[in-house]
C-alpha positions in Angstrom: -0.3 0.1 0.0 1.0 3.7 -0.8 2.2 5.4 2.6 2.7 8.7 2.8 5.2 9.4 5.9 6.9 12.3 7.5 9.6 13.1 10.3 9.2 15.6 12.5 11.5 17.0 15.2 15.2 16.8 14.6 16.5 15.5 19.0 13.5 13.2 19.5 11.5 13.4 16.5 7.6 11.7 15.7 6.7 10.0 12.9 3.4 11.2 11.2 1.7 8.7 9.0 -1.4 10.1 6.7 -3.5 7.4 5.5 -5.9 6.9 2.9 -9.6 6.0 3.9 -9.1 2.2 4.7 -5.8 2.1 4.8 -3.9 1.1 8.1 -1.0 0.8 10.3 0.2 -2.0 13.1 1.9 -1.0 16.2 2.3 -2.3 19.6 -1.1 -1.3 21.3 -1.1 1.5 23.2 2.3 3.6 21.9 0.5 6.0 19.5 1.6 9.6 20.3 -1.7 11.5 19.0 -3.8 10.8 16.5 -7.4 12.1 14.2 -10.3 11.2 15.3 -11.0 9.8 12.1 -8.2 7.1 12.9 -10.3 3.9 14.2 -7.5 1.4 16.8 -8.6 -1.6 17.2 -6.5 -4.0 19.4 -5.1 -6.8 18.1 -2.7 -9.9 19.1 0.5 -10.6 20.1 0.4 -7.0 21.6 -0.4 -5.4 18.5 -3.1 -2.5 17.4 -4.6 -1.4 13.9 -4.4 1.9 12.9 -7.0 2.3 10.3 -8.4 5.2 8.3 -12.6 4.8 8.8 -14.6 7.4 6.5 -12.1 10.5 5.7 -8.2 10.7 5.6 -6.2 10.3 8.8 -3.2 11.4 10.4 -1.3 8.9 13.4 2.1 9.9 15.1 4.5 8.0 17.0 7.2 9.8 19.0 10.4 7.9 19.6 10.8 7.6 23.4 14.3 8.7 23.2 16.8 10.8 21.7 17.9 9.6 18.2 16.7 8.5 14.9 13.4 6.5 13.2 14.6 4.8 10.5 12.3 3.4 7.7 12.8 0.0 6.0 11.7 -1.6 3.2 10.8 -5.5 4.1 10.9 -8.0 1.7 10.8 -12.0 1.7 15.0 -12.8 1.7 15.6 -9.7 2.8 14.8 -9.3 7.0 16.1 -7.5 10.1 17.0 -8.2 13.8 15.8 -4.9 15.7 16.3 -4.8 19.1 13.5 -5.2 21.3 12.3 -1.9 22.0 13.4 -1.0 18.1 10.1 -1.8 16.4 7.5 1.5 16.1 5.2 0.7 13.5 4.8 -1.0 9.8 2.8 -1.8 6.9 -0.3 -4.7 7.1 2.0 -7.0 5.7 5.1 -6.8 7.9 5.3 -9.5 11.0 7.2 -10.0 14.0 8.5 -12.5 15.5 11.8 -13.5 17.9 14.9 -13.5 16.7 17.3 -13.9 19.4 16.8 -14.3 22.7 19.9 -14.8 25.3 19.9 -14.9 29.0 23.0 -13.2 30.1 23.4 -14.1 34.2 24.2 -17.4 36.0 20.4 -17.7 36.6 16.6 -16.9 35.8 16.4 -15.4 38.9 19.1 -13.1 38.0 20.1 -12.6 34.5 19.4 -9.7 31.5 17.3 -11.1 29.3 19.1 -10.0 25.9 16.2 -10.1 22.9 16.9 -9.4 19.3 13.4 -8.7 17.4 13.2 -10.0 12.9 11.2 -8.2 11.0 9.4 -10.3 8.4 7.3 -10.4 5.9 6.8 -7.8 3.5 5.8 -3.9 3.5 7.4 -1.0 5.3 8.5 -0.4 8.7 10.0 2.1 10.7 12.6 1.3 13.7 13.5 3.5 16.4 17.0 3.6 16.9 18.5 5.6 20.5 21.1 8.2 20.2 23.7 8.5 17.6 24.4 5.8 14.5 26.6 3.7 13.6 26.6 1.8 10.4 28.9 -0.5 9.6 28.9 -3.5 6.9 30.3 -6.7 7.6 31.8 -8.9 4.1 31.3 -12.8 4.1 33.9 -13.6 7.0 34.2 -10.6 9.1 32.8 -9.8 12.8 32.7 -7.3 15.1 32.2 -7.6 18.7 30.1 -5.4 20.5 28.5 -4.7 23.5 24.9 -6.3 23.3 22.6 -3.0 24.9 24.4 -0.7 21.5 22.7 -3.3 18.9 20.1 -1.5 17.2 19.6 -3.0 13.9 20.9 -5.8 11.8 20.4 -6.8 8.7 18.9 -11.1 8.9 21.8 -12.3 7.6 23.7 -11.2 10.1 24.9 -14.0 12.5 24.4 -13.1 16.7 25.9 -15.7 19.1 26.5 -14.1 22.4 30.2 -14.8 24.7 31.2 -14.4 28.3 33.6 -12.1 29.5 35.5 -13.5 32.6 35.6 -10.6 34.9 36.7 -10.8 38.7 33.8 -11.2 40.9 34.3 -8.0 42.4 34.2 -5.9 39.5 31.4 -3.3 39.4 30.9 -3.3 35.8 27.7 -5.4 36.5 26.0 -8.6 35.2 25.8 -7.6 31.9 29.3 -6.6 31.6 30.0 -10.0 31.6 28.9 -11.1 27.9 29.6 -10.0 24.4 27.9 -10.0 21.1 29.9 -11.6 18.2 28.2 -10.4 14.9 29.2 -12.2 11.9 28.7 -10.4 8.0 27.5 -10.8 4.9 25.6 -7.7 5.9 24.9 -4.4 7.4 24.6 -3.7 11.4 23.2 0.0 13.1 25.2 0.5 16.3 23.4 3.2 18.7 25.5 5.3 21.2 22.6 4.9 24.0 23.2 1.9 25.5 19.0 0.3 25.4 19.2 -0.7 29.0 18.8 3.1 29.4 16.0 2.9 27.5 12.2 2.0 28.9 11.8 -1.2 28.1 8.5 -2.3 25.6 5.9 -5.4 26.6 8.3 -7.6 24.3 4.7 -8.4 21.2 6.9 -11.2 20.1 3.7 -13.2 19.1 4.2 -16.4 19.3 7.0 -17.6 16.7 9.6 -19.9 18.6 13.2 -18.5 19.5 16.3 -18.9 16.5 19.7 -18.6 17.5 22.1 -17.6 14.9 25.9 -19.1 15.3 28.6 -17.4 14.1 29.7 -17.7 10.7 33.9 -19.0 10.1 36.7 -17.1 9.5 38.6 -14.5 10.2 37.8 -11.8 12.8 37.6 -8.1 11.4 35.3 -4.5 11.0 34.4 -3.0 8.1 35.1 1.1 7.7 32.0 2.8 8.5 30.0 4.7 5.7 
């Protein structure tokens, strides 16, 4: 469907989407910033809602929850994305959400932090919220990048994700998640966010009932591609 979207502001932007009668957008329930009286909101499954223009043109807006960027992505079969757990902002009706990667970072389920990447698939356009400044890295096949898990903003679905543990002294004051780093292996593009996810309010994970999928790291020498 044709989508007329506009980004308002800069530091903490707002995504404004204009819908013609009958057009609709999906987003997490209750996450809209404002909407005109011609927009009808219908709660659906997996904590998602549909925002539909009823009898006349209408507008619905979604605000970034932290300073950063709102990035539009085009999704199609064979070209999917992994995003941080709070990254999905809105999408056209053909967009599908599932759990792409999930792992507990800690010694026990009681005290561990849960690291989750969501897979955006299907077909259509989606909008992703990234926190702080964004650094893009292009990873060639056989190369990899090590990063703190909470700085992962988004990646192509072709990027493999693996978690590794760092041996730190028991007296370390860096916190539980500091004992881990993520190994991202190409081919594909990675978008890193300067503001760690743990500094952001957590949204409820709307990943549906799809099972978690863990992607092993690709073999090959480690390296870092130059940013664009």
